[in-house]
Every structure is written in structure tokens, then in C-alpha cells.
C-alpha positions as CSV (number, residue, x, y, z in Angstrom):
1,T,0.2,0.0,0.1
2,I,1.6,3.3,-0.9
3,V,0.2,6.6,0.2
4,P,1.9,9.4,-1.3
5,L,1.9,12.5,0.5
6,G,2.9,15.2,-2.0
7,P,3.6,15.2,-6.0
8,G,6.7,13.3,-7.0
9,R,7.5,10.2,-8.4
10,I,7.6,7.1,-6.6
11,T,10.0,4.1,-7.8
12,A,9.1,0.7,-6.5
13,P,12.4,-1.8,-6.3
14,P,12.2,-4.7,-8.2
15,A,10.6,-7.8,-6.7
16,T,11.9,-11.2,-6.6
17,L,10.3,-14.7,-6.7
18,S,12.4,-17.6,-5.5
19,Y,11.8,-21.1,-5.5
20,S,12.9,-24.5,-6.0
21,Q,11.1,-27.1,-8.2
22,P,11.7,-31.1,-8.0
23,T,13.0,-32.6,-11.4
24,S,10.7,-35.7,-10.7
25,T,8.0,-37.5,-9.0
26,A,10.5,-39.2,-6.6
27,Y,10.6,-38.6,-2.6
28,F,14.6,-37.8,-2.9
29,A,14.5,-36.2,-6.6
30,P,16.9,-33.3,-7.0
31,E,15.6,-29.8,-7.1
32,V,16.2,-27.2,-9.7
33,A,16.3,-23.6,-8.2
34,R,14.3,-20.7,-10.2
35,S,14.2,-17.4,-9.4
36,F,12.2,-14.5,-11.4
37,R,12.6,-10.8,-10.9
38,S,10.2,-8.1,-12.2
39,G,11.4,-4.6,-13.5
40,T,10.9,-1.4,-11.2
41,A,7.7,0.3,-11.2
42,T,7.1,4.1,-11.1
43,L,4.3,6.0,-9.6
44,A,4.0,9.5,-11.2
45,V,1.8,11.5,-8.1
46,R,0.7,14.8,-9.5
47,P,-0.3,17.8,-7.4
48,I,-3.8,18.4,-6.5
49,P,-5.3,21.0,-9.0
50,A,-5.6,24.4,-7.1
51,A,-9.2,24.4,-7.9
52,L,-9.7,21.1,-5.8
53,Q,-7.4,22.3,-2.9
54,G,-10.1,23.9,-1.1
55,A,-12.9,21.2,-2.2
56,L,-10.3,18.2,-0.3
57,A,-10.4,20.5,3.0
58,A,-14.0,20.6,3.1
59,G,-14.4,17.1,4.2
60,P,-13.5,13.5,3.6
61,T,-13.4,11.5,0.1
62,A,-16.5,9.5,0.0
63,R,-19.4,8.9,-2.4
64,N,-23.1,9.0,-2.5
65,I,-23.5,10.0,1.5
66,H,-26.7,10.3,3.0
67,L,-27.6,12.0,6.5
68,A,-30.5,11.2,8.5
69,W,-31.5,12.0,12.4
70,R,-32.5,9.1,14.5
71,G,-34.4,9.7,17.7
72,P,-35.6,7.7,20.5
73,V,-39.1,6.1,19.7
74,A,-40.7,6.8,23.4
75,P,-41.3,10.7,24.4
76,V,-38.5,12.2,26.0
77,R,-39.0,14.4,29.5
78,A,-37.2,17.3,30.9
79,G,-34.0,16.4,32.6
80,A,-33.9,12.8,31.5
81,P,-31.2,11.7,29.5
82,A,-31.8,10.5,25.9
83,I,-29.9,9.1,23.0
84,V,-30.2,10.8,19.4
85,S,-28.0,9.9,16.3
86,L,-26.8,11.3,12.8
87,V,-26.8,8.5,10.6
88,M,-24.2,8.5,7.9
89,T,-24.4,6.1,5.0
90,G,-22.5,6.2,2.0
91,E,-19.2,4.6,-0.2
92,G,-16.0,5.1,1.1
93,N,-13.7,4.2,4.2
94,L,-15.9,4.9,7.3
95,T,-13.2,5.6,9.7
96,L,-11.9,8.6,7.7
97,W,-15.6,10.4,7.7
98,P,-15.5,12.7,10.7
99,T,-18.1,14.2,13.1
100,P,-20.2,16.2,11.1
101,P,-20.3,20.0,12.3
102,V,-24.0,20.2,14.7
103,T,-24.7,23.6,15.9
104,W,-27.2,22.7,18.5
105,P,-29.9,25.0,19.9
106,G,-30.5,26.1,23.3
107,G,-32.6,24.5,25.8
108,A,-30.9,21.4,26.0
109,R,-27.4,19.9,27.1
110,V,-25.6,17.2,24.6
111,Y,-22.9,15.1,25.5
112,P,-21.3,13.0,22.5
113,E,-21.6,9.2,22.8
114,P,-19.1,6.7,20.9
115,T,-19.2,6.7,17.5
116,L,-20.8,3.2,15.9
117,E,-19.3,2.0,12.3
118,K,-21.1,-0.8,10.1
119,P,-18.6,-1.2,7.1
120,A,-20.1,-3.2,4.4
121,S,-18.2,-4.3,1.0
122,V,-20.6,-3.8,-1.9
123,D,-18.8,-4.9,-5.5
124,G,-15.3,-4.8,-3.6
125,L,-16.2,-1.2,-2.2
126,I,-16.0,-0.3,1.2
127,S,-19.6,1.3,2.2
128,G,-21.9,1.2,5.3
129,E,-23.5,3.0,7.7
130,K,-21.5,5.4,10.6
131,E,-23.4,6.3,13.2
132,F,-22.5,9.4,15.6
133,R,-24.6,9.5,18.8
134,F,-25.0,12.1,21.1
135,T,-27.1,12.3,24.7
136,I,-29.5,15.3,25.1
137,V,-30.9,15.8,28.6
138,A,-33.7,18.7,28.1
139,D,-33.6,21.7,30.3
140,S,-37.5,21.9,30.7
141,A,-40.8,20.8,28.8
142,G,-41.6,21.9,25.0
143,V,-40.3,21.1,21.8
144,F,-36.4,20.3,20.9
145,T,-35.8,20.6,17.2
146,L,-32.6,19.0,15.8
147,P,-30.7,21.2,13.6
148,A,-30.2,20.9,10.0
149,V,-26.8,19.6,8.9
150,H,-24.7,20.0,6.1
151,Y,-21.8,17.7,5.5
152,P,-19.5,18.4,2.4
153,Y,-17.4,16.1,1.0
154,F,-15.6,15.2,-1.9
155,D,-16.7,12.7,-4.7
156,P,-14.0,11.3,-6.6
157,V,-16.3,10.2,-9.3
158,T,-18.1,13.7,-10.1
159,V,-14.8,15.3,-9.1
160,K,-16.9,17.8,-7.0
161,V,-17.8,18.7,-4.0
162,E,-21.2,17.4,-2.5
163,T,-23.4,18.1,0.2
164,A,-25.3,15.7,2.2
165,D,-28.2,17.4,4.1
166,A,-30.1,16.1,7.0
167,P,-33.0,18.2,7.8
168,A,-34.1,19.6,10.8
């Protein structure tokens, strides 16, 4: 696995495969040593185009990301903790997807919980679901609206910055 950190050329040295092959099917048959050597391989890493540098800083590299809120099924009481989740599904390395920026409204205390990942492989591509969980404790009775969330990410297939949205 090669992870280039900048533009330039990366040269992989030749690979060598050595093995011995028996000359007959007899148990103590002499063996012939064989060896094969590949050529060198060169990987030319191009710089990120200037038009995309800001886009890549906007978020992770992924494809077809969807966001949705999942809340508790039972009614929530003031002062009692409730767990809500912001669920992200799509294609890409789930582990590298950072927590979406959430601007919480007043009227509740919010505590982040451990994140759950459910990776899957579809046609050889990594995909799945990442669940960002939060414990919410409402300060008083009333309606607490989960905020709208906008999550920019870079789609390498369309070569554009896309945005996944979870409505309020």
C-alpha cells in the first residue's frame, strides 16, 4: 500500500520470486532453483489541482453520502437523558469520516457518545453506515428540534464537492 503525501515520483524496487522445483516425482529427487525478477515500477503522483485544494479540505473523500436523524421512539422528559443519532451512509472509508459539524440549539445539554461503524463491502468497494450518537438532556418541557446538518465531501467520481444534508 502506497500513500503519497505529496507530488513527485515513487519508484518501487524490483520484486524477486525464488523457489525450488523437483525434477521428478521421486521423494528424494533433486531440485532446480528458479528465480524471477520484475522490473522497477514508477508511480507519478500529480499535485492536487488548485481548483480542488479547497474542496478536499472541506471534508472527506466519499461517494453517495446520505444523512438522517434517528431519535428515541418513546417521549422524552425534561431532565431525563435521551440518545439521538446522526446516521451517515455511503461509500468510502467510514473510519476517515469526521463527525459532522452540528450547531445545537439552546434548551438542552448535549454530550457526545461513542461512534458506531457498520462497514460493508459492495462490489469490492468499502461502504456502510456510521452512527454519530449524542445524549441530550432537555432543560425544560417543550419542543426540541434537532438542527439541520450540512456535510460537504469530495466525490472522486464526479470530481466535485457534494453536500449531504439532514433536515431539521
